[in-house]
N, C-alpha and C positions, 0 to 999 in steps of 0.2 A: 072701787077699790076697797069700798068699806068691808066686804066681805073678808079681807085678808085682815081684818082687825078684830081682836077681843074686844068685846061691847064693853066689858068691865073698864077698860082702858081709854074708852073715847074720850072721857073728860079730860084725862091727863093729856092724851095725845093733841087734842086740840090746843090745848096750852103750850104745849112744846112748840106745834107748829107755829102759833103767832111769834113765840120767841125766836125760832129759827128765823122766820120772815123778817123780822125786826132786825136780826143780827146780820143777816145777810144784805138787808137796804142800808145799813149804817155803817158796817165795817167791812162786809165783803169783799168790794172793788178795792180798798184801801190795803187788806192785806194780799190781795193778788198781785199789786203791785210791788209788793215787799219780797217777791222772790229773789233768792239767793242766784246772783248769775253764775250758772254752772261753769263756764268758760273760764272764769277766773281761778278755778280749783285747778292745781298741777296734779296730773296722774303720776302715780308711782313712786310717792315720797314717804308713804307709812308702810311701816314692816305688818307683814300678815299675822295677826294674833292668831296664838293657840287656845281656844277656850280651854276654861277650866275642867278638870276632869275628876268625876265623880265615880266611885267604885260603888256599882249595884249588889254589891255582897261584901262580907265581911271573911278573913282569914284566920281561921284558928288552928293554932300548929299545923299550917299548911293545908289545912281542910276548909273548904271554901262553904260559909254558910250565908242563909239569909240575912238582910239587913235593911233595916228602917232609914229612911232621907226625909229630912226636913228640908224642903224647897220652897222660899217664897217669890211674892211678885212684889216689886218695889218700884217706885216712882223715884226715880235719879237722874244722874246728868252723864251723857256718854257722849265722848270725841268720835266723831264719825270720820273726821280730817284734820289733818294737822292745821289748815289754814280755815276750819269752818267753827263758829262758836260752840261751844258745848251743847247739846241736845236734850231736852225733855224728853225722858223714854220712860215705858214701862219693861223692865228687866227681871230675869229671873235669878234668883243666888241663893245662897245659903244664910247670906245676910244682906243689908242693903248696901255695905261698903265692897261686897264681894259679887254684886248683883253685875251681870255683863249682858251685851246683845250682840249674838245671840245668847243664850245661856249657858250653862255648863253642860258638858259632853257626860251623859250617862254611859258607864261600861258596865255591862251584865254579862253574864255567863250562863250558858245554857244551864237548865237544871236547878239554877239556885235562886229563890224568889226574890225579887225585889219589891219592898212596901216604900210608897211617897205619899207623904202628905204635904198637898201643894197648900201653902197658905197666902190668903190674899191680904197683901199690905198697901192696897191702891187707896188712893185719895177718894173722895165723895165725887169728884167731878173727872170728866174726860180730857185729856189734852189734845183730841180730836174730834171734829162734828160728827156727830151720828143721827141717823134719819130716825123717828118715832113711828114713822107710818109703814116701815116693813116687819112690823111685829116682832122688834128686840125683847132680849130679856130687860125686864126694867125692876129694881128696885123700890117698893112703895116709899122707903126711909131713905134714900139715898144711896150713894156705893157704886161701885162698878161690878156688874156680873162678870164673873170669868169661870170657864173649867177648862181642865187640861185633857186632852186626847193625844194618846200615844200611836202616832200616824203608823199603820203598819202591824200594829202589835195586836196578838191573838190570846184574849184574857175574857175576863167575865164582864157582862154587860155593866155591870156597878161600876167598872173601874174603866169604860171605854170613853168616858168624857162625853157623855150623852149631851145634846146643845141644850136640853131644857134641866141639866142635873148643874146648874151653874149655883154661886154661891159669891157673896158678898166679904168684905173683910170681917173676921173673926167668926165666920159662917152665922153672921147676926139676920141676914135672910138668906134663902135658898130656893131655887126652882123646884118647879112641881115633880121634878125625878130624880132630884138630887137624895142620895140615901146613905152616903158614908164619907168621913172625913179622910180617911186613909185608901188609897188605891193600891191594888196588889197586882203585879207584872207577874206571871207565872213564869216567864222565859222559857217555855216549853216548845216553842216552836223551831223553825229553821234558824240557822246564825244568818246574820246580815244586817241592814241600814235600816233604820227609823228615824222619825224625829218628833218632838211634841211641841203643841202649839195650842193655843186658847181656843175654844170652839163653842162659846157662849151664843145661843139665839140671836140672830140679827146683828152682833157684835164680831165676829170673828173677824172681818176685814179692819176694824180700826185696832182691835186688840192685838192682832199679830203685827199691822203697821206700826204701832206703837213702841214694839220690838219683843213681843213674847215668843219665840222662838227657840228652841235649843236640839241636839243632836242625841240621838240614842243609839248605841252599838251592843248588838248581843252577839257575844264570841262562843263558840264551841270546839274548844282546842284540841279536841281529839280528833276532831274533824279536818279541822284547817290546818293545822301544824306541819302536815305532809303536803301542802300546797308550797310551803316556804315563800309566799308571799313577803313583800317587805312590811317590815314591823316595828313597832316603837314610836313613839310620839313624834320624832324628827320625821319618820319615813312612810307614817300611815296617819293622816290626818283628814277630817271632815271640813270640807269647805261648805260653808252656807251662805247662798248666792241670791240676793234681792236687789232691789231697785226702791229708790226714796227720792223726794224733791222736799227742799229745804227754804226756808225764808232767811232773810238775812241775820237776823238774830239766832239762826241756828235750828228753832223750832223746825220740826216735821210738818210739812204743807201737804195737805189735804184740800180738795175741793169743798166749799162751804154753800155751793148751789147745786141742784140737780139739774139733770139735762130735761126733766119735766115738772119743774118746780111747784107747778098747781097741784100733781099728784104727789110726788117725792120732792120735798124741800131740799134735801140734800145728797140723797143716793144717784152715783152714775154708775154705767154697766161695766166700768174698768177703770183700775186704778193703775198709772204708769209713772213710776218715778226716771227723773233724767240724771240720777247718779247710781252706777252700779257700785254695790257694797259685798263685800267678800268678808266672812266672819268680824263684822262689823267695821272695818274700815272702807271706803272710798276708794276703789282702784289701788290694792294694795301691792307690794313687791315682796318678793321672798327668795332668798339666796338658795339656790340648790346644788347639790354636789352631781356629779358626773355618774349617774346611777339610778337604779328604778326607785320611784315614789309610788304609794298608794294614794288616790284621793277618792274621799267618799262625797260627792258632790250633790248638793240636795239644792233643788229651786224652790227657795221658801217667799218667791213674790206672791202677790195679790192675784196678778193675771198677765204677766209678764213670760213669754218662753222664750228659752235660750237654744239657739242652736251654735254651740260652743266648737270652737275649732283653733289649732296652734297657728300663729301668723307665720310660722317656718317650716310648716308641713310637718311637725312631730306627730306621731297616731298616738291614739288613745286603745289601751289593751282593756276591755272592757270584761269585766269578772262578774259583775252583778247586776241585776236591774231592781230597784225598788227594795223589797227586803228579803231578797232570795238571790242565792249564786246561780249562775250559768251552768250548762253542763260541760261548758267548754270555751276559754277566751275569744274574745272576737276583736279582731284588730280593725279599727275605722278611722277616718280623718276626722268625722265629726259625731256629735251627741245632741239631739234635741232633747230639751227637756221642757214639758209643761210645769205649770204649777204644781207643786208636792212630789214632784218624782225623784227618782234617786239614780245616779248612773255611779256604780263603783269600778273604778278605771284606774290602771296601771300607765303611769307615764315613765320613759324610761329616756332620762337625760343625758345619757352616755352618747345617744344618736342623733343629740342635737348639734344642726350644721351651724349654727350661730351662740355665739354668748350671752344673748338676752333672747326671748322667745315671750311674746304676749298672748294670753289667752283671750280669745276675741269670739264676738258674737253677731250673726247676722239674721238672727229671727225678726220678721216684721212684727208690727205692733198696732192693732189687735192681731194675733196670729190665725189665719196665713194670710189675709188679705188687707192687714193694715199697712201703717207708714214704715219706710225703710228705715234702717239702723242710722243713726248720726254719728259725730264724732265721739260724744260722750257714753252712748248708750253701746256702741259697737265695741268698746275695749272694756275687759273683766279685770285682770290683774296682769302683772308681769315677772317673769322668773329670770333670774340674773344666774347663769349657770358658769360653776368656777372651771377654771381652763386644766386644773390638773385630772388626770383619770383617776377613778376610784375604784377600790375593791367590793366588790358588791356580791354578796352568797345567796341573795334573793333570786327565785327564777319563776319563771311564766309557766306552769305546768300545763301540761295538754291537755288534762281532762280536770274538771272540777268537780261536782256533785249533780249525779243524774237522777233527778226526782221521777216520781210516777208518771207516767206518761198521761196526757190528758186526751181521754177517747169519747168523742160526742157519741158513739155507740151507746155508751154505759150513762149517758144523761137521763135522769129520771123525766124532765119536762123543757118544753121551751117557753121563754117568756118574751114577751117584746116593751123594751123601755124606750119610749118616745120622749125625745127633748123639744121642748117650747118653749119659742119667744114672743112676748105679746109687746104691741106697739100704741101709742098714742096716736090721736089725728094728725100729729106732725110727723109720724113715722119715727118716733124715738122710744126706745125700748122703757116699758113699765116695770115689766117683772118676767120671770121663767119658770116654767112648771116643767115636773118630770110626770109623763103619763096624764097629762092635763089636769093634775092635781096638786093644790098645795100641800104643805110638810104635814099641818096638822089634821088631815082627811084622813080617815080609818086605812089602817096596813092595808096594802093590797100583794106586798111579797112575802111570802112564809114558806123559804127554805125548810127541806128536813136535814138534820144533822148529817154528817157522813154521808150527805148526796153530793151528784155535781148536776149542774143545771146547764143549759145554753140560753144565754142571754143574747138576742138579736137588739141591739142599740141603735135607734133609728134617730139620727140627727136631722131635725126638721129647721135648724137656723144657720144663719151664716156664720157661726163662730165655732172653732174647734173647743170642745168641752171636754176636759180631764176629767172622767168618772173614776172617782174613787169608793170601793167597796170596802166597809168597816168588815172585820173578821174574815171576809171571804177571801182568798187568793184565784186568780185566773189565768188562762192564756188565751192569747187573741188568735183567733182562726183565719179569719179573713177580712178585708173591706171591701164592700162592694157600691161604686157610685148608684143612686136612683138616677134613673133616665131623664135627661133634661128635659125632654120633651113633655113627661109627662109629671114632673116634679109638682108644679101647682096644682094640677088636678088633684093629686094623690095627698099633697098637705091640707087642701080644702076638706078632702075627706076625713083625714085624720083629725082636724081640726074640730069637724062636726060629731064625730064618732068616738074617737082615740082605739079603733080596732084594727090594727094591723092585716088582721085575717080577713077581715069585713071589706077593708078598704084596698084588698087584693096586692099585698106586698109583694109577690112573688111576680107578679106584672111588671113591676116597677123597680126593683133590685136586680136589675139585669144588665148594669153598665159595668164598665173598667173596673176591675179588680187591682187593689194595691196590695203588694206583697208586703206581709210583716218584716221590718229592719230585722238583721240578723241578732243585733244584740237586745231586741226586745221580744224575743221568742219565749223568754223563759217564764217564770211564774212571777206576776206581778199583781199589785193592788190599785196601781192607778194607770188609765190609757188614754190617749188623747181620740176623741170621737171625731172623725172628720165631717166637717159639714156637708149636708146632702148625700150621707152616705150610711149604707147599713153596716156595722162592726158587729161580727158574730164573736162573741168570747165563750168560753166555758169555765163556768165558776165553782169553785170546789169548797164545800163547807166543812172541811176536817183539814187535819194536818195533812202536810203534802210529803214530808221525811219518815211518816211511821204509820202503821195502821192505829196505834192508841185513839181510845175517845180522848177529848176534852178533858183535864182536869177539873172543870169547873161545869157548871149548869147554865149552859147557853141560851136556853129557853126564859131565864129569869128577864123580870123588868131592870131596866127599861129598854130592854132589847138594843137593836143596832140601827145605824142609818148607811145609806148611801146618796152621793151627791156629787154634784159638779164641784171641781176643786180650785174653780175661779171664784175668789171668795166674796166677790161683789154679787155673783149669780147666784151662787150659796146662801148668802145672807137674807136675798130676795128671792126665796121659795123654790130654788132648784135643788130641793133637798127630799127626800123621802124616807120613812121609817122602814125597818126590816127586821121582821119578827122570826127568828129561828125557832122550829117547833121539832118534837122528837117523831 
């Protein structure tokens, strides 16, 4: 594994390995024994918070103007449950006293620029264990590297939150691709839902786990007002869902020992918590009226998939997926969200047959072949429905937004994107690659601005990997199973040559085809790559709602990236650079 480490960091890394090994031997077992007994936490006792809202614009005499926001990252305390001691977290906010987990919801408006200066006020050391052997961002003089990525945003490379564009407190130290203190979000893309989170190299999973996530909503009033969907803070709410485990003192628990400790002293392939959190509260409750509500549901977990459904059979009416509206609403009994996926759904509580209803989950973990859900992680939150009927002027339109069709015949080329997992002699994962390459290998994906490409994503692992592409939007065409009889033969060839054509992909990609779920047939920026399958997607490197060119130079450094959004995989090399060209 030495080839994955920067030589100039080897001495420091070896010292850290010795320190981590000592910590594991002296206190690792003791800390593991101090886990909070999750069964003692009563569900549905805390009210669902509505996170603070920040306007990404100024209103001057009724005219909307660009604005600049100052949002900090602070070490503070947060109460995740009535009966759990306050937890040390890293949180976003306009001040330490206003910092929350999740952070404030930024509400932006189409065509009005939002500028954000993200300021790092974090301490010199982390509250969670981190692994120096997976090439994380490392400050020479102490401090916690951070950088914010607006997930789903279409904006200039310098404002994308590149993993190497990190910075420490006061910008004292910066990463090799850091360029500016204030990031510029043009807000010229289609209206929809995004979220912001930390993206520092090799530290994404622990910085997000510490609490650094938040919602970002882009509205286009001229387009959306005619839909007459539920509006206002009470009836239109982001729901940011994730999982955590805690110790008896309330601190966040994360393993201190890796599954291959002689290779990675701390890294493990997935993090799963036993407490389900929504908007910063464990299994919260929400009193609702007998009317329609809009929930922008964001899966902000490190690795957990959620398959949401209502305990009394209520429907979801899905109007958007990730950062874009669908062409028409889709009614469904369940929604499967991988880490970082977003579902924009209407729920009509006037149709509830009961006075209470639980938002539940039955996705195995790891997904799809892991453990079944248990009492704790099968519940998400409870809705308490008022008895009295409610006047409701909101509607469910028959049509939403018809964006341009995705036509494979217009694609300029086809790329093969292969996902690999490597294991130790004990058959434990050691690292993951895309196209058999580490992140810092020279760029191989160089799409042209304004074009559409076909990506054939070949998943040669046993996990379902949510693939996220920065800048580009895509539609999923089909998923085809690799023939079981020749799978190992194909894997062996691919591991040796990493060449799908040479390894005769057409010979093996002839199994069962899985139809794309109706509410996932729109434009997306994340999708679930099924294990042992080839997923064909059409990726577009231009706006989907207009023929206008980007108002920024997308070819500039530091470029963009694409990666698996299981954060533990992303941190351990399942990420590649993406360089857009003219």
